[in-house]
Steps between C-alpha positions, in 0.01 A plus 500: 500500500850468376686182595869393479504138414677228309452437121605157369757476223719217360451166340275217603608362846776764517339812640662832572293791625490871441410731784241729343263786608148443359130563572382220721210426262743419209581133430823354635685549166292780374557872468761653734588862606870436566752225525716554807703180527526129461518182720630153419445233760663226295856621560697433817480740677189662365565794263316817602544837322270782588519875418480615866429861418213422270360255755511764777329749260214260431464406865488867588213570262292221638585178312451184697751216460376144478625259776775359284613831384497643859743223599724585195496875581606428861785288378606772243515763772186698428354614829118510443432705821736778391351507159140528621350850510515665839168518688417858604 
């Protein structure tokens, strides 16, 4: 299953995160399919930058966001319900 999740970057005790699309079996910082944004919680306010079109694409083809990324997507304005495939 394809998962949208965070990948840790940055120096020791100064983390920043990339929002990446990856296979759920891959390690946290392992192989990725696509980098769609970044997140820095250490700034005031938090810095969030997500490519909304690519996020909607990956959600439409069945990628599942992690809990943290789901919160970031909602704050970035990605409507998960609209991006999900329509049930026939």
